[in-house]
C-alpha positions as YAML, in Angstrom:
chain: A
units: angstrom
residues:
- id: 1
  name: MET
  ca: [0.00, 0.00, 0.00]
- id: 2
  name: ARG
  ca: [2.85, 2.39, 0.85]
- id: 3
  name: ILE
  ca: [4.44, 1.69, -2.55]
- id: 4
  name: LEU
  ca: [1.13, 2.46, -4.32]
- id: 5
  name: HIS
  ca: [0.78, 5.72, -2.37]
- id: 6
  name: SER
  ca: [4.35, 6.69, -3.27]
- id: 7
  name: ILE
  ca: [3.76, 6.02, -6.96]
- id: 8
  name: CYS
  ca: [0.53, 8.03, -6.94]
- id: 9
  name: PHE
  ca: [2.25, 10.93, -5.15]
- id: 10
  name: MET
  ca: [5.14, 10.98, -7.63]
- id: 11
  name: LEU
  ca: [2.71, 10.97, -10.59]
- id: 12
  name: PHE
  ca: [0.84, 13.89, -9.01]
- id: 13
  name: VAL
  ca: [4.04, 15.89, -8.49]
- id: 14
  name: ASN
  ca: [5.27, 15.20, -12.01]
- id: 15
  name: ASN
  ca: [1.91, 16.18, -13.50]
- id: 16
  name: LEU
  ca: [1.78, 19.36, -11.41]
- id: 17
  name: THR
  ca: [5.31, 20.30, -12.46]
- id: 18
  name: ALA
  ca: [4.42, 19.87, -16.13]
- id: 19
  name: GLN
  ca: [1.23, 21.89, -15.73]
- id: 20
  name: GLN
  ca: [3.07, 24.76, -14.09]
- id: 21
  name: THR
  ca: [4.92, 25.38, -17.35]
- id: 22
  name: PHE
  ca: [1.73, 26.71, -18.90]
- id: 23
  name: PHE
  ca: [-0.74, 27.24, -16.04]
- id: 24
  name: ASN
  ca: [0.72, 30.43, -14.59]
- id: 25
  name: THR
  ca: [0.00, 34.14, -14.26]
- id: 26
  name: ARG
  ca: [1.96, 34.98, -17.41]
- id: 27
  name: ASN
  ca: [-0.17, 32.76, -19.67]
- id: 28
  name: ASN
  ca: [-3.75, 33.97, -20.02]
- id: 29
  name: LEU
  ca: [-6.71, 31.61, -20.25]
- id: 30
  name: ALA
  ca: [-8.24, 33.28, -23.33]
- id: 31
  name: HIS
  ca: [-10.70, 30.64, -24.51]
- id: 32
  name: THR
  ca: [-12.28, 32.12, -27.59]
- id: 33
  name: PHE
  ca: [-13.18, 32.06, -31.26]
- id: 34
  name: SER
  ca: [-11.15, 33.84, -33.91]
- id: 35
  name: ILE
  ca: [-10.39, 34.23, -37.59]
- id: 36
  name: VAL
  ca: [-7.18, 34.99, -39.46]
- id: 37
  name: ALA
  ca: [-7.81, 35.95, -43.07]
- id: 38
  name: ARG
  ca: [-6.46, 37.61, -46.23]
- id: 39
  name: ASP
  ca: [-8.29, 39.48, -48.97]
- id: 40
  name: ALA
  ca: [-7.24, 37.87, -52.24]
- id: 41
  name: LYS
  ca: [-7.97, 41.09, -54.16]
- id: 42
  name: THR
  ca: [-6.15, 43.64, -51.99]
- id: 43
  name: GLY
  ca: [-3.69, 41.45, -50.10]
- id: 44
  name: GLU
  ca: [-4.81, 42.99, -46.80]
- id: 45
  name: MET
  ca: [-4.73, 40.68, -43.78]
- id: 46
  name: ALA
  ca: [-7.03, 40.59, -40.76]
- id: 47
  name: VAL
  ca: [-7.30, 38.94, -37.37]
- id: 48
  name: ALA
  ca: [-10.45, 39.15, -35.28]
- id: 49
  name: VAL
  ca: [-11.31, 37.63, -31.92]
- id: 50
  name: GLN
  ca: [-14.14, 37.44, -29.37]
- id: 51
  name: SER
  ca: [-13.91, 35.98, -25.88]
- id: 52
  name: HIS
  ca: [-15.39, 36.00, -22.41]
- id: 53
  name: TRP
  ca: [-12.05, 37.35, -21.22]
- id: 54
  name: PHE
  ca: [-11.05, 40.92, -20.42]
- id: 55
  name: SER
  ca: [-9.12, 42.80, -23.14]
- id: 56
  name: VAL
  ca: [-8.65, 39.79, -25.40]
- id: 57
  name: GLY
  ca: [-7.12, 42.01, -28.09]
- id: 58
  name: THR
  ca: [-3.94, 42.44, -26.03]
- id: 59
  name: VAL
  ca: [-3.49, 38.69, -25.68]
- id: 60
  name: VAL
  ca: [-4.65, 36.73, -28.72]
- id: 61
  name: ALA
  ca: [-4.27, 38.87, -31.86]
- id: 62
  name: TRP
  ca: [-0.94, 39.70, -33.52]
- id: 63
  name: GLY
  ca: [0.06, 40.91, -36.96]
- id: 64
  name: GLU
  ca: [2.47, 42.84, -39.14]
- id: 65
  name: ALA
  ca: [2.07, 44.39, -42.57]
- id: 66
  name: GLY
  ca: [3.67, 42.39, -45.35]
- id: 67
  name: VAL
  ca: [4.28, 39.47, -42.98]
- id: 68
  name: GLY
  ca: [1.12, 37.88, -41.61]
- id: 69
  name: VAL
  ca: [-1.28, 37.53, -38.69]
- id: 70
  name: VAL
  ca: [-1.43, 35.16, -35.72]
- id: 71
  name: ALA
  ca: [-4.14, 34.15, -33.27]
- id: 72
  name: THR
  ca: [-2.83, 32.38, -30.14]
- id: 73
  name: GLN
  ca: [-5.58, 31.25, -27.77]
- id: 74
  name: SER
  ca: [-6.98, 28.68, -25.35]
- id: 75
  name: PHE
  ca: [-4.25, 28.48, -22.66]
- id: 76
  name: VAL
  ca: [-2.36, 31.26, -24.39]
- id: 77
  name: ASN
  ca: [1.33, 31.36, -25.08]
- id: 78
  name: LYS
  ca: [1.64, 35.05, -25.97]
- id: 79
  name: SER
  ca: [5.18, 34.58, -27.30]
- id: 80
  name: PHE
  ca: [3.68, 32.67, -30.24]
- id: 81
  name: GLY
  ca: [2.46, 35.98, -31.64]
- id: 82
  name: ILE
  ca: [5.82, 37.73, -31.83]
- id: 83
  name: ARG
  ca: [7.83, 34.57, -32.47]
- id: 84
  name: GLY
  ca: [5.43, 33.37, -35.14]
- id: 85
  name: LEU
  ca: [5.73, 36.64, -37.06]
- id: 86
  name: GLU
  ca: [9.50, 36.60, -36.72]
- id: 87
  name: LEU
  ca: [9.66, 33.08, -38.17]
- id: 88
  name: LEU
  ca: [7.55, 34.21, -41.13]
- id: 89
  name: LYS
  ca: [9.96, 37.10, -41.70]
- id: 90
  name: GLN
  ca: [12.79, 34.55, -41.76]
- id: 91
  name: GLY
  ca: [11.11, 32.89, -44.72]
- id: 92
  name: LYS
  ca: [9.43, 30.02, -42.89]
- id: 93
  name: SER
  ca: [6.02, 28.86, -44.10]
- id: 94
  name: PRO
  ca: [3.13, 29.05, -41.60]
- id: 95
  name: GLN
  ca: [3.34, 25.28, -41.06]
- id: 96
  name: GLU
  ca: [7.11, 25.41, -40.52]
- id: 97
  name: ALA
  ca: [6.64, 28.26, -38.06]
- id: 98
  name: MET
  ca: [3.92, 26.31, -36.25]
- id: 99
  name: ASN
  ca: [6.11, 23.22, -35.99]
- id: 100
  name: ILE
  ca: [8.94, 25.24, -34.47]
- id: 101
  name: LEU
  ca: [6.68, 26.98, -31.97]
- id: 102
  name: LEU
  ca: [5.17, 23.71, -30.76]
- id: 103
  name: SER
  ca: [8.38, 21.67, -30.82]
- id: 104
  name: ASP
  ca: [9.49, 22.64, -27.31]
- id: 105
  name: ASP
  ca: [6.14, 23.69, -25.82]
- id: 106
  name: ALA
  ca: [5.14, 21.54, -22.86]
- id: 107
  name: GLY
  ca: [1.62, 22.96, -23.08]
- id: 108
  name: LYS
  ca: [1.01, 22.38, -26.78]
- id: 109
  name: GLU
  ca: [-1.96, 20.11, -26.16]
- id: 110
  name: VAL
  ca: [-3.87, 22.94, -24.49]
- id: 111
  name: ARG
  ca: [-2.90, 25.52, -27.14]
- id: 112
  name: GLN
  ca: [-4.89, 26.67, -30.11]
- id: 113
  name: VAL
  ca: [-2.97, 28.66, -32.71]
- id: 114
  name: ALA
  ca: [-3.56, 29.93, -36.25]
- id: 115
  name: ILE
  ca: [-0.93, 31.51, -38.50]
- id: 116
  name: LEU
  ca: [-1.54, 33.15, -41.89]
- id: 117
  name: ASP
  ca: [1.17, 34.68, -44.06]
- id: 118
  name: SER
  ca: [1.07, 37.46, -46.65]
- id: 119
  name: THR
  ca: [0.48, 35.00, -49.50]
- id: 120
  name: GLY
  ca: [-2.59, 33.47, -47.85]
- id: 121
  name: ARG
  ca: [-1.02, 30.22, -46.65]
- id: 122
  name: VAL
  ca: [-2.29, 29.02, -43.26]
- id: 123
  name: ALA
  ca: [-1.45, 26.60, -40.48]
- id: 124
  name: THR
  ca: [-3.72, 25.79, -37.56]
- id: 125
  name: HIS
  ca: [-3.27, 23.75, -34.40]
- id: 126
  name: THR
  ca: [-5.92, 22.66, -31.91]
- id: 127
  name: GLY
  ca: [-4.43, 20.73, -29.00]
- id: 128
  name: LYS
  ca: [-6.20, 17.54, -28.00]
- id: 129
  name: ASN
  ca: [-6.75, 18.90, -24.47]
- id: 130
  name: CYS
  ca: [-8.42, 22.16, -25.51]
- id: 131
  name: ILE
  ca: [-11.74, 22.44, -23.70]
- id: 132
  name: ASP
  ca: [-14.75, 21.23, -25.70]
- id: 133
  name: ALA
  ca: [-16.21, 22.20, -27.97]
- id: 134
  name: ALA
  ca: [-12.99, 22.94, -29.83]
- id: 135
  name: GLY
  ca: [-11.89, 22.74, -33.43]
- id: 136
  name: HIS
  ca: [-10.89, 24.59, -36.56]
- id: 137
  name: LEU
  ca: [-11.41, 24.76, -40.30]
- id: 138
  name: ASN
  ca: [-9.12, 26.41, -42.80]
- id: 139
  name: GLY
  ca: [-8.42, 26.91, -46.48]
- id: 140
  name: GLU
  ca: [-6.67, 29.29, -48.82]
- id: 141
  name: ASN
  ca: [-6.61, 32.78, -47.31]
- id: 142
  name: PHE
  ca: [-8.39, 31.94, -44.05]
- id: 143
  name: SER
  ca: [-8.58, 29.91, -40.87]
- id: 144
  name: VAL
  ca: [-11.30, 29.88, -38.22]
- id: 145
  name: GLN
  ca: [-10.76, 28.32, -34.80]
- id: 146
  name: ALA
  ca: [-12.63, 28.08, -31.54]
- id: 147
  name: ASN
  ca: [-12.44, 26.44, -28.13]
- id: 148
  name: MET
  ca: [-14.69, 26.25, -25.08]
- id: 149
  name: MET
  ca: [-17.67, 26.80, -27.36]
- id: 150
  name: LEU
  ca: [-21.26, 26.02, -26.50]
- id: 151
  name: ASN
  ca: [-21.36, 23.48, -29.33]
- id: 152
  name: ASP
  ca: [-19.39, 22.16, -32.30]
- id: 153
  name: ARG
  ca: [-21.36, 24.18, -34.87]
- id: 154
  name: VAL
  ca: [-19.45, 27.40, -34.20]
- id: 155
  name: TRP
  ca: [-16.38, 27.05, -36.44]
- id: 156
  name: PRO
  ca: [-18.32, 25.47, -39.36]
- id: 157
  name: ALA
  ca: [-20.69, 28.46, -39.20]
- id: 158
  name: MET
  ca: [-17.68, 30.77, -39.29]
- id: 159
  name: ALA
  ca: [-16.22, 29.03, -42.34]
- id: 160
  name: ASP
  ca: [-19.57, 29.18, -44.13]
- id: 161
  name: ALA
  ca: [-19.90, 32.90, -43.40]
- id: 162
  name: TRP
  ca: [-16.41, 33.54, -44.77]
- id: 163
  name: LYS
  ca: [-17.22, 31.74, -48.02]
- id: 164
  name: LYS
  ca: [-20.66, 33.29, -48.46]
- id: 165
  name: ASN
  ca: [-19.54, 36.91, -48.05]
- id: 166
  name: SER
  ca: [-16.74, 37.13, -50.59]
- id: 167
  name: GLN
  ca: [-18.30, 40.27, -52.11]
- id: 168
  name: LEU
  ca: [-17.61, 42.29, -48.96]
- id: 169
  name: ALA
  ca: [-14.48, 44.23, -48.08]
- id: 170
  name: LEU
  ca: [-12.21, 42.30, -45.71]
- id: 171
  name: PRO
  ca: [-13.20, 44.03, -42.42]
- id: 172
  name: GLU
  ca: [-16.93, 43.71, -43.09]
- id: 173
  name: ARG
  ca: [-16.49, 40.13, -44.27]
- id: 174
  name: VAL
  ca: [-14.67, 39.25, -41.05]
- id: 175
  name: MET
  ca: [-17.44, 40.87, -39.01]
- id: 176
  name: GLU
  ca: [-19.97, 38.57, -40.69]
- id: 177
  name: VAL
  ca: [-17.82, 35.63, -39.61]
- id: 178
  name: MET
  ca: [-17.79, 36.88, -36.03]
- id: 179
  name: LYS
  ca: [-21.54, 37.37, -35.98]
- id: 180
  name: ALA
  ca: [-22.06, 33.88, -37.40]
- id: 181
  name: ALA
  ca: [-19.95, 32.40, -34.60]
- id: 182
  name: GLN
  ca: [-22.03, 34.10, -31.95]
- id: 183
  name: ALA
  ca: [-25.31, 33.17, -33.64]
- id: 184
  name: ALA
  ca: [-24.23, 29.51, -33.69]
- id: 185
  name: GLY
  ca: [-23.70, 29.52, -29.91]
- id: 186
  name: GLY
  ca: [-20.37, 31.21, -29.29]
- id: 187
  name: ASP
  ca: [-18.34, 30.96, -26.10]
- id: 188
  name: ILE
  ca: [-20.09, 28.77, -23.51]
- id: 189
  name: ARG
  ca: [-19.35, 31.44, -20.86]
- id: 190
  name: GLY
  ca: [-20.83, 34.33, -22.80]
- id: 191
  name: LYS
  ca: [-19.34, 37.55, -24.21]
- id: 192
  name: GLN
  ca: [-16.94, 40.21, -22.95]
- id: 193
  name: SER
  ca: [-14.27, 41.53, -25.32]
- id: 194
  name: ALA
  ca: [-13.36, 41.61, -29.01]
- id: 195
  name: VAL
  ca: [-10.78, 42.95, -31.44]
- id: 196
  name: LEU
  ca: [-10.44, 43.57, -35.18]
- id: 197
  name: MET
  ca: [-7.07, 44.38, -36.74]
- id: 198
  name: VAL
  ca: [-6.32, 44.82, -40.44]
- id: 199
  name: PHE
  ca: [-2.80, 45.11, -41.88]
- id: 200
  name: ALA
  ca: [-1.50, 46.39, -45.20]
- id: 201
  name: PRO
  ca: [-0.33, 43.79, -47.74]
- id: 202
  name: HIS
  ca: [3.15, 45.29, -47.88]
- id: 203
  name: LYS
  ca: [5.46, 46.88, -45.34]
- id: 204
  name: SER
  ca: [6.06, 50.55, -46.05]
- id: 205
  name: ASN
  ca: [8.54, 53.19, -44.91]
- id: 206
  name: GLU
  ca: [5.75, 54.56, -42.69]
- id: 207
  name: PRO
  ca: [5.01, 51.71, -40.27]
- id: 208
  name: TRP
  ca: [2.57, 53.89, -38.34]
- id: 209
  name: ASN
  ca: [0.30, 53.68, -41.40]
- id: 210
  name: ASP
  ca: [0.68, 49.93, -41.98]
- id: 211
  name: ARG
  ca: [-1.94, 48.94, -39.40]
- id: 212
  name: LEU
  ca: [-5.05, 49.96, -41.32]
- id: 213
  name: ILE
  ca: [-7.63, 49.15, -38.64]
- id: 214
  name: ASP
  ca: [-7.17, 48.52, -34.92]
- id: 215
  name: LEU
  ca: [-10.47, 48.37, -33.04]
- id: 216
  name: ARG
  ca: [-10.72, 46.92, -29.54]
- id: 217
  name: ILE
  ca: [-13.61, 46.32, -27.16]
- id: 218
  name: ASP
  ca: [-12.13, 45.44, -23.78]
- id: 219
  name: ASP
  ca: [-15.28, 44.95, -21.69]
- id: 220
  name: SER
  ca: [-18.85, 44.96, -23.01]
- id: 221
  name: LYS
  ca: [-22.09, 43.02, -22.76]
- id: 222
  name: GLU
  ca: [-22.23, 43.01, -26.57]
- id: 223
  name: PRO
  ca: [-18.63, 43.20, -27.82]
- id: 224
  name: ILE
  ca: [-19.33, 42.10, -31.40]
- id: 225
  name: LYS
  ca: [-22.14, 44.61, -31.85]
- id: 226
  name: GLU
  ca: [-19.94, 47.33, -30.40]
- id: 227
  name: LEU
  ca: [-17.05, 46.27, -32.65]
- id: 228
  name: GLU
  ca: [-19.32, 46.49, -35.69]
- id: 229
  name: ARG
  ca: [-20.49, 49.94, -34.60]
- id: 230
  name: LEU
  ca: [-16.89, 51.13, -34.30]
- id: 231
  name: LEU
  ca: [-16.11, 49.77, -37.75]
- id: 232
  name: THR
  ca: [-18.96, 51.91, -39.11]
- id: 233
  name: VAL
  ca: [-17.52, 54.94, -37.31]
- id: 234
  name: HIS
  ca: [-14.08, 54.12, -38.74]
- id: 235
  name: ARG
  ca: [-15.53, 54.00, -42.25]
- id: 236
  name: ALA
  ca: [-17.25, 57.35, -41.68]
- id: 237
  name: TYR
  ca: [-13.97, 58.97, -40.69]
- id: 238
  name: GLU
  ca: [-12.34, 57.48, -43.78]
- id: 239
  name: HIS
  ca: [-14.87, 59.48, -45.81]
- id: 240
  name: MET
  ca: [-14.07, 62.58, -43.75]
- id: 241
  name: ASN
  ca: [-10.34, 62.18, -44.40]
- id: 242
  name: GLN
  ca: [-10.95, 61.71, -48.12]
- id: 243
  name: GLY
  ca: [-13.15, 64.79, -48.10]
- id: 244
  name: ASP
  ca: [-10.32, 66.77, -46.53]
- id: 245
  name: LEU
  ca: [-7.97, 65.64, -49.31]
- id: 246
  name: TYR
  ca: [-10.43, 66.81, -51.95]
- id: 247
  name: THR
  ca: [-10.78, 70.10, -50.10]
- id: 248
  name: GLU
  ca: [-7.02, 70.63, -50.25]
- id: 249
  name: LYS
  ca: [-7.30, 70.26, -54.02]
- id: 250
  name: SER
  ca: [-10.27, 72.69, -54.12]
- id: 251
  name: ASP
  ca: [-12.46, 69.88, -55.47]
- id: 252
  name: MET
  ca: [-15.55, 70.83, -53.48]
- id: 253
  name: ALA
  ca: [-17.97, 68.65, -55.44]
- id: 254
  name: ASN
  ca: [-16.16, 65.45, -54.48]
- id: 255
  name: ALA
  ca: [-15.35, 66.78, -51.01]
- id: 256
  name: MET
  ca: [-19.04, 67.28, -50.25]
- id: 257
  name: LYS
  ca: [-19.84, 63.80, -51.57]
- id: 258
  name: GLU
  ca: [-17.36, 62.35, -49.08]
- id: 259
  name: TYR
  ca: [-18.58, 64.52, -46.21]
- id: 260
  name: ASN
  ca: [-22.18, 63.61, -46.92]
- id: 261
  name: ALA
  ca: [-21.26, 59.92, -47.02]
- id: 262
  name: ALA
  ca: [-19.58, 60.30, -43.63]
- id: 263
  name: MET
  ca: [-22.56, 62.05, -42.08]
- id: 264
  name: LYS
  ca: [-24.91, 59.42, -43.50]
- id: 265
  name: GLN
  ca: [-22.93, 56.66, -41.82]
- id: 266
  name: PHE
  ca: [-22.62, 58.54, -38.52]
- id: 267
  name: PRO
  ca: [-25.56, 60.98, -38.40]
- id: 268
  name: ASP
  ca: [-25.35, 61.76, -34.68]
- id: 269
  name: ASN
  ca: [-21.73, 62.92, -34.77]
- id: 270
  name: LEU
  ca: [-21.64, 66.71, -34.36]
- id: 271
  name: GLU
  ca: [-17.96, 66.97, -35.22]
- id: 272
  name: MET
  ca: [-18.44, 65.62, -38.72]
- id: 273
  name: LYS
  ca: [-21.24, 68.12, -39.36]
- id: 274
  name: TYR
  ca: [-19.19, 70.91, -37.82]
- id: 275
  name: TRP
  ca: [-16.07, 70.50, -39.94]
- id: 276
  name: THR
  ca: [-18.19, 70.05, -43.04]
- id: 277
  name: ALA
  ca: [-19.79, 73.43, -42.27]
- id: 278
  name: ILE
  ca: [-16.39, 75.04, -41.66]
- id: 279
  name: THR
  ca: [-15.13, 73.65, -44.97]
- id: 280
  name: LEU
  ca: [-18.13, 75.16, -46.74]
- id: 281
  name: ALA
  ca: [-17.44, 78.53, -45.12]
- id: 282
  name: ASN
  ca: [-13.77, 78.40, -46.13]
- id: 283
  name: ASN
  ca: [-14.88, 77.82, -49.71]
- id: 284
  name: LYS
  ca: [-17.10, 80.92, -49.90]
- id: 285
  name: GLN
  ca: [-20.31, 79.04, -49.10]
- id: 286
  name: VAL
  ca: [-21.14, 80.60, -45.75]
- id: 287
  name: SER
  ca: [-24.85, 80.63, -46.57]
- id: 288
  name: LYS
  ca: [-24.81, 76.82, -46.76]
- id: 289
  name: ALA
  ca: [-22.78, 76.55, -43.58]
- id: 290
  name: LEU
  ca: [-25.06, 78.74, -41.43]
- id: 291
  name: PRO
  ca: [-28.05, 76.35, -41.04]
- id: 292
  name: MET
  ca: [-25.69, 73.48, -40.23]
- id: 293
  name: LEU
  ca: [-23.92, 75.55, -37.58]
- id: 294
  name: LYS
  ca: [-27.20, 76.69, -36.09]
- id: 295
  name: GLU
  ca: [-28.28, 73.07, -35.61]
- id: 296
  name: ILE
  ca: [-24.91, 72.15, -34.08]
- id: 297
  name: TYR
  ca: [-24.92, 75.11, -31.68]
- id: 298
  name: SER
  ca: [-28.43, 74.23, -30.50]
- id: 299
  name: LYS
  ca: [-27.16, 70.85, -29.37]
- id: 300
  name: ASP
  ca: [-23.85, 72.04, -27.89]
- id: 301
  name: PRO
  ca: [-22.98, 75.77, -27.63]
- id: 302
  name: ASN
  ca: [-19.28, 75.02, -27.11]
- id: 303
  name: TRP
  ca: [-18.95, 74.62, -30.87]
- id: 304
  name: LYS
  ca: [-19.81, 78.31, -31.27]
- id: 305
  name: GLU
  ca: [-16.91, 79.27, -29.01]
- id: 306
  name: LEU
  ca: [-14.63, 77.00, -31.04]
- id: 307
  name: THR
  ca: [-15.70, 78.81, -34.21]
- id: 308
  name: ARG
  ca: [-14.55, 82.11, -32.71]
- id: 309
  name: ARG
  ca: [-11.10, 80.61, -32.05]
- id: 310
  name: LEU
  ca: [-10.46, 79.17, -35.51]
- id: 311
  name: PRO
  ca: [-9.46, 82.35, -37.40]
- id: 312
  name: LYS
  ca: [-6.51, 82.90, -35.03]
- id: 313
  name: VAL
  ca: [-4.89, 79.64, -36.16]
- id: 314
  name: GLY
  ca: [-5.87, 79.94, -39.81]
- id: 315
  name: LEU
  ca: [-8.51, 77.21, -39.83]
- id: 316
  name: LEU
  ca: [-11.32, 79.61, -40.70]
- id: 317
  name: ASN
  ca: [-10.78, 82.22, -43.41]
- id: 318
  name: VAL
  ca: [-13.83, 84.48, -43.50]
- id: 319
  name: THR
  ca: [-14.49, 88.18, -43.15]
- id: 320
  name: GLU
  ca: [-15.36, 89.79, -39.81]
- id: 321
  name: ALA
  ca: [-18.94, 90.15, -40.99]
- id: 322
  name: GLU
  ca: [-19.15, 86.50, -41.97]
- id: 323
  name: LEU
  ca: [-17.62, 85.42, -38.66]
- id: 324
  name: LYS
  ca: [-20.24, 87.44, -36.85]
- id: 325
  name: GLN
  ca: [-22.95, 85.69, -38.85]
- id: 326
  name: MET
  ca: [-21.44, 82.33, -38.00]
- id: 327
  name: THR
  ca: [-21.29, 83.00, -34.24]
- id: 328
  name: GLN
  ca: [-24.64, 84.70, -33.61]
...
């Protein structure tokens, strides 16, 4: 009996020692569903995640323009993000990178990892000890993976959504995948945080511009809905920025088309309406700006004070009489 007890104790200690290599405070328990994907037309790459875990975007999703994207989840090894991208930069294929990452990982059977490179090749690993329901599906230009799901229909629903929405731009297509995952059952624990990142197809000399979209929901009852709302806001500001470029070229017809598109997407945003009105005034169309400003001031009078301050810094070029009209 003593020998049996000794054997059992030694097995327990050995098992505990092995577990401690990946069950620790440095490795987050981000059980989740995610997608890594590439737009075959533009070459842009995306990674998106949702989890019942706080600030999942700081843990699971990694990427670099011209290189690839990585999702490292379940019992997370965060180093897989940075190391995976570095291996891709060294010329390794996603599968070669995956093999290297897992080769000396004592916790590989509780890991779930997906790697996609800039050519659309993918590699995915779901450890046999990931918590059910867990699995993945992949193909050219995409991989979907999930663990600790309510059921095993989640990742097939994600793959179907990816294939059925090929007409959409990459960020919107990925959002349809995320919504499909949730509709199929999602995380068995519920919802909390989400992230969407999109990277340029090629690395540029301006790395601050290479991350095209970076939207994060750290704590929300409806993270996917909030992520989709922020994507709409992002698109609206893209129209605003394009409108500003047209304004610099004195192409007011196209500028107003862009500004109107922005306001249509985000009708409750006073700032978009305000700068559109200021642009009109700067282009000798004060009469068109006045009703817009009046509406804005009625909702928040601080905008009127801002208007008074703009001429000093050259952002409003009107006569004294026109300024008076604009600040009545």
